[in-house]
C-alpha positions in Angstrom: 89.2 -49.5 11.8 90.3 -47.2 9.0 92.4 -48.1 6.0 95.5 -46.3 7.1 95.2 -48.4 10.2 94.8 -51.7 8.3 97.7 -51.1 6.2 100.0 -50.6 9.2 98.7 -53.9 10.6 99.4 -55.6 7.4 102.9 -54.1 6.9 103.5 -55.5 10.5 102.3 -58.8 10.3 102.1 -59.8 6.4 105.4 -60.3 4.8 103.8 -60.6 1.3 101.8 -57.2 2.1 104.9 -55.6 3.2 107.2 -56.7 0.2 104.4 -55.5 -2.3 104.1 -52.0 -0.2 107.9 -51.6 -0.4 108.1 -52.6 -4.2 105.1 -50.2 -4.9 106.7 -47.2 -3.3 110.0 -48.1 -4.9 108.3 -48.2 -8.4 106.6 -44.6 -7.4 110.0 -43.2 -6.8 111.5 -44.6 -10.1 108.5 -43.1 -12.1 108.8 -39.9 -10.4 112.6 -39.7 -11.3 111.5 -40.6 -15.0 108.8 -38.1 -15.2 111.5 -35.2 -14.2 113.1 -36.1 -17.7 112.2 -33.7 -20.4 112.6 -36.6 -23.1 112.4 -40.3 -22.6 114.0 -42.6 -25.2 111.9 -45.3 -26.9 113.5 -48.0 -24.6 112.8 -45.6 -21.4 109.0 -45.2 -22.8 108.8 -49.0 -22.7 110.4 -49.2 -19.5 108.1 -46.6 -17.9 105.1 -48.5 -19.3 106.3 -51.6 -17.8 106.8 -50.1 -14.6 103.5 -48.4 -14.4 101.8 -51.7 -15.1 104.0 -53.5 -12.6 102.9 -50.7 -9.9 99.1 -51.1 -10.8 99.5 -54.8 -10.4 101.0 -54.4 -6.9 98.2 -51.7 -5.9 95.3 -54.2 -7.0 96.9 -57.2 -5.0 97.5 -54.9 -1.8 93.8 -53.6 -2.3 92.7 -57.3 -2.3 94.6 -58.0 0.7 93.1 -54.9 2.4 89.6 -56.2 1.2 90.0 -59.7 2.7 91.3 -58.2 6.1 88.3 -55.9 6.3 86.2 -58.9 5.5 87.9 -61.1 8.4 87.3 -58.1 10.7 83.7 -58.1 9.9 83.2 -62.0 10.5 84.7 -61.7 13.8 82.7 -58.9 14.9 79.5 -60.7 14.3 80.8 -63.6 16.2 
């Protein structure tokens, strides 16, 4: 099963994954908007860094869930 397919399965079947995915996409769009600005205030710079860290945390958590799902599939295939 390809990773894209696993993501779709997890989005359907796992509430935590779906929430992380949606929050990650939302942060991505907020950061895109922020990057369009020619200048950021010091407060905006701090907020941008916070959002980048939060987005990375969510991405790492989703990647771990995908690895766990792949591991589960591999175990089921050997049984």
